[in-house]
N, C-alpha and C positions, 0 to 999 in steps of 0.2 A: 276464370281464374287468377288472370293477370290484376285484377284490382283488387284481388286478395294480397298476392305479393306485391301490389304499390304500399298499399293499407301497412300492411307488415313493413315492409322496408323503412316509407315513413315513418310509423312506432319507432324501431329501432333505432333509427339517425335521432330522434328526438329524444332517445333517453340515452343516448351514446352523446350529444350532447350537454345533456344537465347530468350525466356523470363527469364529461370535460370538463364544462364550467366547475364543477365543486373541487375536483380534484384540483385547478387549478387555483381555488380559494385556497386552500389548502397549502399548494406550497407557498401562495402569496403571505398566510396568511405569516404561515415559519420562517420567510425569509426575514418579515419584518418583523419578528421577536426577538432574528439575531439580532439585528441592526437597531433595534432598543436594548440589548443587552452589551451587547460589544460601545454601544454610545453612552450608556451608564458610567461602563467601568470603563471608558477611558476620562469619562469626565470627574470620575472621581479619583483616578490614578493620574490625573493633568499635574499635581502640587509636588506630587512625590516622584516621579517622571522628569530623572534629569542625563546629566549625562554622568555626573560623581554617582547618580545609582545604579548606573551601568559597569563602571571602572571599579567601583569600591569592590571589596572586599564584604564577606557578612560580617557583620555586626550583632553585640545584644542589643546595639542604642539605636533607633529607630532611624532617626536622623544623618548615622553615617551609615547604615545600610545599605550594599551594593551586592550585584547578583554576578561578578563575573567568574568568579569560580565555577558559578553554577555554568556558565554561557562557555567558556574556552570547553568545559567537560562534554557539555553535552555535543560540541561539535564536536571533537574529538571521536565520540562513541560515534554519531553521523558518518564522519572518514573511515574507523575501523570496518563497520558495516558494511558500508557503500564499497571499501576494497575489498571486502573480502567477499560479501555475496554476489554483488553484482558480476565480476568477470566468472566464477565459478558457476551461478543460476543459467547467466548466456551460456559458456561452454556446455553445461549438459545438457540447454535446447538442442542445440546446433547438434551435438553428438546424437541425441534420442530423436530427431526429424532428421537427419541428412544420412547418417554413419552407421546406425545402429540398425541391426538389424529382427524385421517383426515378428516377432515369434512371444513364447510364452513367457520367457523374463522380463522382457521389455513391455510386454502387458501388464502385468505385475507390479512390474515397478512405475508403469504410468498412472496404476491406480494409486499403487502408495504415495506417491507424489499430492494427486492431487487430493486424496484423503488427508493427509497431510495439513494441506491451505487451509482446513478447515476443521482442525484443533485449538485449543482454546489458548489463550495467549497465556494464562498462570501455569497452563501446562509443561511451555517452555520455561519460563521463567523458574519451576521447578527443577527440570531439566536442567537450565545454567546454572542452578544455584548447586545440583550435587554434582558435576560433572567437573564445569568451569573451576567455581569456586572452592568444590570441598576435594573434589579428587585431584584434579592438577593443578592445585594451591594458589590460582591466584590470584584470593580473597578476593577483598571488595577493587576493586581497577578498572580501569577503561575498558583491558580485555576481556575480561569477563563479561561485561555487558553488550559487549561490542559485537561477540562471539554468539552472545543467547540470541543478539535481536540478527544476526546476520541469520540464524537457523531460523528466528519468527517467518522471517522476508523471503528462504529462497526458494520455496515453492511456492510462493507468489508469483515470484520473476521467473522459474521455469515456465511454470504456465503460463503467461502472458508471453513472454519471450518465442513458445513455441506457437502461439496461436497468431505471433505477426509472425513467424516465419511459415504458415499453415498458409495465410491471409495474401503470402506474395505472388502473384497470378504466372502461371507457367510460361508465360509468353517472357515479361521478365527475364525469367529464370534459363528459358533456351537462349536468348540473347546474349545473357553473361558469361554463358560458356562458350555461345560463338566466340564471345571476344577476350576470351581465355581464364575468363576465369574458375576456380576451383571451386570444389562444394565450400 
């Protein structure tokens, strides 16, 4: 009986090692292809990438064209998104984990938040277009983009913050209460 188990375990270990090697080679291949593509992009764009490209406005003449307006706009959208989604998401997670009573309503809310994390981004884009651009008349603005992206990442922030709060050991939590910390 034991020889059967040891031969079975040895065979499973060989299969596991082979599969591990295949997965490792596939990962290595993917990373190498990423480096090759990034290297090609850098080599082909090296002559165009200079300080004027980063500080000039867009132009129809390639030698004068720059990306400063797109760069500043992206930074503003990120700032609006972060400033809106982070406090709301973390606050919601703290409320749901520490203060909300565990009843049917909070269970439904948890399920809906988890489901919203799996909604495709195009649906959020259409929602942002309908609500922020058309209904609230934000037009094509940084606010409309920032609010839409905040809605997109809000469920992810809530779920990950809840998991982070759940991972705090009970002893650390009780120790902080003993030192005068509140919920």
